[in-house]
Each structure stands twice: as structure tokens, then as C-alpha cells.
C-alpha beads as a LAMMPS data file, in Angstrom:
LAMMPS data file: protein, C-alpha beads

79 atoms
78 bonds

1 atom types
1 bond types

-500.0 500.0 xlo xhi
-500.0 500.0 ylo yhi
-500.0 500.0 zlo zhi

Masses

1 110.0

Atoms # bond

1 1 1 -43.953 -473.162 245.925
2 1 1 -46.041 -474.519 248.721
3 1 1 -48.542 -477.286 248.121
4 1 1 -51.381 -475.162 249.520
5 1 1 -50.972 -472.628 246.710
6 1 1 -51.420 -475.379 244.125
7 1 1 -54.474 -476.835 245.839
8 1 1 -56.316 -473.640 246.727
9 1 1 -60.096 -473.600 246.341
10 1 1 -60.397 -470.208 244.635
11 1 1 -58.440 -471.216 241.506
12 1 1 -59.616 -469.416 238.368
13 1 1 -61.271 -472.107 236.227
14 1 1 -59.593 -472.720 232.863
15 1 1 -59.748 -475.686 230.544
16 1 1 -55.939 -475.746 230.628
17 1 1 -56.051 -476.946 234.276
18 1 1 -59.108 -479.207 233.937
19 1 1 -58.848 -482.969 234.329
20 1 1 -61.379 -483.480 231.492
21 1 1 -59.152 -481.856 228.857
22 1 1 -56.081 -482.874 226.895
23 1 1 -53.819 -480.221 225.347
24 1 1 -53.500 -480.238 221.570
25 1 1 -50.242 -479.831 219.640
26 1 1 -50.701 -476.084 219.037
27 1 1 -50.492 -475.416 222.812
28 1 1 -53.517 -473.077 222.940
29 1 1 -56.479 -475.368 222.368
30 1 1 -57.785 -478.214 224.535
31 1 1 -59.602 -481.388 223.494
32 1 1 -62.330 -481.628 226.133
33 1 1 -64.233 -484.876 226.752
34 1 1 -67.386 -482.875 227.417
35 1 1 -67.323 -479.957 224.947
36 1 1 -64.927 -480.983 222.155
37 1 1 -62.118 -478.689 220.999
38 1 1 -62.091 -475.445 223.026
39 1 1 -59.729 -472.589 223.792
40 1 1 -57.507 -473.086 226.867
41 1 1 -58.952 -470.032 228.610
42 1 1 -62.554 -471.298 228.417
43 1 1 -64.298 -473.157 231.238
44 1 1 -67.607 -474.865 231.934
45 1 1 -69.627 -476.142 234.895
46 1 1 -67.883 -479.521 234.726
47 1 1 -64.485 -477.926 235.559
48 1 1 -62.426 -480.189 237.792
49 1 1 -59.035 -478.788 238.858
50 1 1 -55.999 -481.014 238.292
51 1 1 -52.876 -479.525 239.964
52 1 1 -50.546 -481.693 237.865
53 1 1 -51.599 -479.853 234.686
54 1 1 -50.407 -476.537 236.074
55 1 1 -47.195 -475.199 234.484
56 1 1 -45.141 -473.140 236.965
57 1 1 -44.005 -469.664 235.914
58 1 1 -40.501 -469.221 234.520
59 1 1 -37.870 -468.153 237.065
60 1 1 -36.781 -464.533 237.009
61 1 1 -33.654 -463.770 235.008
62 1 1 -30.590 -462.437 236.819
63 1 1 -29.825 -458.889 235.869
64 1 1 -26.508 -457.158 236.153
65 1 1 -22.913 -457.967 235.486
66 1 1 -21.219 -460.156 238.061
67 1 1 -17.537 -460.960 238.526
68 1 1 -15.842 -463.872 240.262
69 1 1 -15.170 -461.594 243.262
70 1 1 -18.923 -461.237 243.812
71 1 1 -19.167 -464.965 244.522
72 1 1 -16.031 -465.490 246.627
73 1 1 -16.173 -465.937 250.393
74 1 1 -12.562 -465.082 251.197
75 1 1 -10.660 -461.820 251.209
76 1 1 -10.184 -460.504 247.678
77 1 1 -6.634 -459.264 248.461
78 1 1 -5.275 -462.758 249.231
79 1 1 -3.950 -465.046 246.520

Bonds

1 1 1 2
2 1 2 3
3 1 3 4
4 1 4 5
5 1 5 6
6 1 6 7
7 1 7 8
8 1 8 9
9 1 9 10
10 1 10 11
11 1 11 12
12 1 12 13
13 1 13 14
14 1 14 15
15 1 15 16
16 1 16 17
17 1 17 18
18 1 18 19
19 1 19 20
20 1 20 21
21 1 21 22
22 1 22 23
23 1 23 24
24 1 24 25
25 1 25 26
26 1 26 27
27 1 27 28
28 1 28 29
29 1 29 30
30 1 30 31
31 1 31 32
32 1 32 33
33 1 33 34
34 1 34 35
35 1 35 36
36 1 36 37
37 1 37 38
38 1 38 39
39 1 39 40
40 1 40 41
41 1 41 42
42 1 42 43
43 1 43 44
44 1 44 45
45 1 45 46
46 1 46 47
47 1 47 48
48 1 48 49
49 1 49 50
50 1 50 51
51 1 51 52
52 1 52 53
53 1 53 54
54 1 54 55
55 1 55 56
56 1 56 57
57 1 57 58
58 1 58 59
59 1 59 60
60 1 60 61
61 1 61 62
62 1 62 63
63 1 63 64
64 1 64 65
65 1 65 66
66 1 66 67
67 1 67 68
68 1 68 69
69 1 69 70
70 1 70 71
71 1 71 72
72 1 72 73
73 1 73 74
74 1 74 75
75 1 75 76
76 1 76 77
77 1 77 78
78 1 78 79
């Protein structure tokens, strides 16, 4: 992912990405320095984006059944 995508200005504000919040153990709630314990999807006027708090999406799973021949570079008839 390019750095520009992480630092874009039109990021949807969420307490999960805010530099004022700290995630709690349950993974959904945030301990905010300004508003106390809030849901991770909330936001306020003091939102300050921190790109290091962003969790990248999981990579797509490979689908299909592959054999060793699918990954070989040589002729499949040679041994």
C-alpha cells in the first residue's frame, strides 16, 4: 500500500485511528483522553489521525486447487 493512501486528508474519522485514544482489551472500545471510554466507531471534534494505529486489511485467500506442475517453470514432460 502506498504511503499516500495512509496519509490521505479525507479519512473517515473514528476513535480507533485517533491519537488521543488507547484501545481496550475487548478490541471494540477505546479509552479516550478527552471523552473517556467510547466505542471505536465514534468520533469527536478533537479527532487527530494517527496512521500507525491503522490495521491493514487481511490478504485475500487463494482459491482453487493447485498442483506442483502449476508452479514449475520447466517442461512438465521432462524428468
